[in-house]
C-alpha positions, 0 to 999 in steps of 0.5 A: 857482912852477915854470915854463918860459919863453921869452926873446926878444932883439931885438938878437940876434933870438934866443930862449932856453928855460929853467926856473926856480922864480923866473923874474923873478930868473933873468930878471935873472941873464940880463940881467947878464954873469955869466950863462951864454955865450948870454945874455950876448950880449945884455942886452935879454931880455924874457919872450915866454912863461910856461908854469906 
C-alpha cells in the first residue's frame, strides 16, 4: 500500500515526512545507520501519522 508517513523522534524532537509502498520495512531502514543523513541522527523514530 502506498502511503505518506510522518515519523517522530523523541531524542531529536523532530519530525520526518516520507513516502513508501512498504512502510514497516522503510521504518526499519530509518532506524538503521545506513539511512539518509537526517534520520541517521537518531534510532528512536516512531510512526506519528500515516496517510494512505
